[in-house]
N, C-alpha and C positions, 0 to 999 in steps of 0.2 A: 470393618464395618460390614454389616449384612444389608443387602438391598433386595427388594422384591421386584421381579420383572412383571410389569403390568400386563393386562390382557392384550394390549396393543403392541407388546414387545419392547416397551421402553423402560428405562430405569432413570432415576434422577440422581445427578452427581452433587446437587446443592446449588444454591443461589450464587455462590462465589464463581461458578463456572458459567452462568447464564450468558448467552450470546458468544461464547468462546467456541472456536473450531477445535475439534479433537481428532486424532488418529485412533482408530480402533483396529487392532491387529489380533486376529485369531491365531494364537500360537499352536494350538491343538484343539480339538473338539472340546468345548466347554471352558477353555482357558483364553481370556482376552487381556490384552495389554491396552490400556487407554492413556493416551498422552496428549496434553495440550499442544497445539501447533499453530503456526502462522502459515497460511497458504498464499502463495503469490501466483496470481493468474498468468498463464503463458504470455499473454500480450503485454504484461507489465514487467516481466522479468528483466528486460533490458535496462530498466531504471535502477536495478540493484547491482548492475555491473560497477566495479569499483571506479573505473574511469568516468563513466557516465554519472554516477552518484556524486563524485568529487566536482565535476563540472556543474552539475545542477546546484550543489551546495554553494559553489562560488558565485553562480549567477544570482541565486537568492540573496546572498550577502551583499552583492553589488547593488541589487535592486533596493535593498533596505537602506543602503547608504546613499543612494541616488534617487530621491523621490521624483515621481513623474511631474512634469511641468509643461505648461503650454507656451512658455517664453520663446522657445526656438521653433515653433511650428511653422512660422512664415518661411524662415530660411530652409527648413526641411522640405516643405512643399515645392519651393523654388528649385532646390537641388534635384528633386524627383522629376519635375517637369523638364529640367535641362537634360537629365539622363535619357529621357524618352525621345528627345529631339535628335 
């Protein structure tokens, strides 16, 4: 496919890539390799550690099978008060 680089230095890859992040590598002058990519910010990389990801997955599964309830709030508050004493 032939694309024209616009006056602003941009090319369009097509709507199917709209909003996607891409890596553009200049392999030599005038030769570029464009690849779709998923970029993980440094401060979120810990979430993708296998141990952390598994723990998070287990916690989410537990939360889905144990819906939140106010039934035991009284005993929880009493226990917290007793621990502070």
